[in-house]
N, C-alpha and C positions, 0 to 999 in steps of 0.2 A: 539685705543677701539673697543670691540667686544664687540655691540649690535646683541641680538634676538628676533626677533618681533616674537608672538605665538596668532594665530588665532585661534578659539573657532569653536562650531559647527554652521554649516549655512553660515560661512563666506565663504566656498569656492563656492558660488554660488555669489556674488557679481557681479556687471558687468549684470547681470542676475534679480537677485532676487531683485524684489520691487525696480526697479531704482529709481521711485520718491523720494527714502526715502536712498537709499545707492549708486545712480549713480551709470553709465552704462560701469563705467573702472572695471576691472578685477583687484584683488588684486595682478596678478602677475604682470601683463603691470604696473601698482601702483609702486609694488615694483624696476623696473626698472630702472623708475627716480627717488627712492629712493636711488638707488643705483652711480647715475650719478650724483646725485647734494650732496651725500655723500662722497664723494670719500676717505676722509680720516678714513671714518667707517669701518671698518669690519663687512656689514652686514648678518644676517642671516635670514632665513625665515622658518617657520613650521605651517602646521594646520592637526588640526585632530577633525572629530566628536565625540571622545569619551574620555571620561574625564580621565582614566586611561595614557592616552596616554599621555596627556596634564601635569598630573600629572608627569610621566615618564623625559618627554621633559623638566620642571624645575629641578627636581633632577639633571639631566645631566648637564645642564649649572651652575648651580646656584654656584655652587662655582669657575667657570672660567671664566666666561665673566662680561664683565663691566655694563651690566644693559639688563635689560626683560623689553618689550613693550608688555603688555597682553590683548588683547582682547577678554575675556569666555566668550563671543557671553550670552543666555541663565544664563552658570551653573555662570554667576557672580550675581545670585539673589539665587542661590540656591548650590551651593558646598561649603560647610563646609573643604572639603576633598583638592580641590585647596587653600583656602585660607592657612591652616594649610602647604600646600608643600612651598606656596612663604617664609611664614615666618621661615618656618625649612632651608633654603637657605642664603647665605650671598648675594648674588646678589640682588640687589636693584631693583625692579619692578613696573615698572609704568603701571595704568591702562585706557586702553583706550577705547573710545565706539565713534563710527560713528554718530550713533544720539543722539537726547538727550534722552538722558533715563527718565528725569525729565518731556519730551514731552509725554511720550508714556504712555503704564499703568501702574495702580498704584502697581502692583507687582512689574515693574523694577525701579520704585524708592529706595528699596533697596540694595543695592552690599554688599556682604557676604564680599568680599573678599579685600574691600577700606580698613580696618582695618588693612592688613598684606603688603598695598604697598604706598611707597613715597607721592603718588599722583593719580588724575584724569583729566586725558583730556576726557570730552565728548560734543558732537553736532558739532564739526567743520568738517567731513565729515574726508574723507581720510587725509588731512592735518594736525588732528589729531597724526599722528605716524610721521610725518616733525619735529613737535612741539614738541613729545616727546625725538625724537633724539636729537635736538637744547638742551632741558632738562640737558642732560648727557652729552653735550661734555662742 
């Protein structure tokens, strides 16, 4: 099984950015633990702050990977183009959020990408990624 984790804007700052919300572990550190915990899964990771790069990556793997775990960050609430990219490929995508988007600002309560995803995990911290992998196994 091949799964790609895609993180969007500002998630490269995990471990430094708002540790009270996002924790003090970088995603790279967490990803190493995921690879050890799920040795039977071929895990890949991509992060970009650029909307078009996220879309290009979805197109690149969207017909060959078994699953995508996508934390689109702020693009969750604004990007019709990312939603369209998810809908255009055959690889199922699961929406992931580290924080509980419904406990945050009102504008974060609406996800534009949800309609194109198989589901959403929100508010469970970094553990949401592991739960996403378990969903697809």
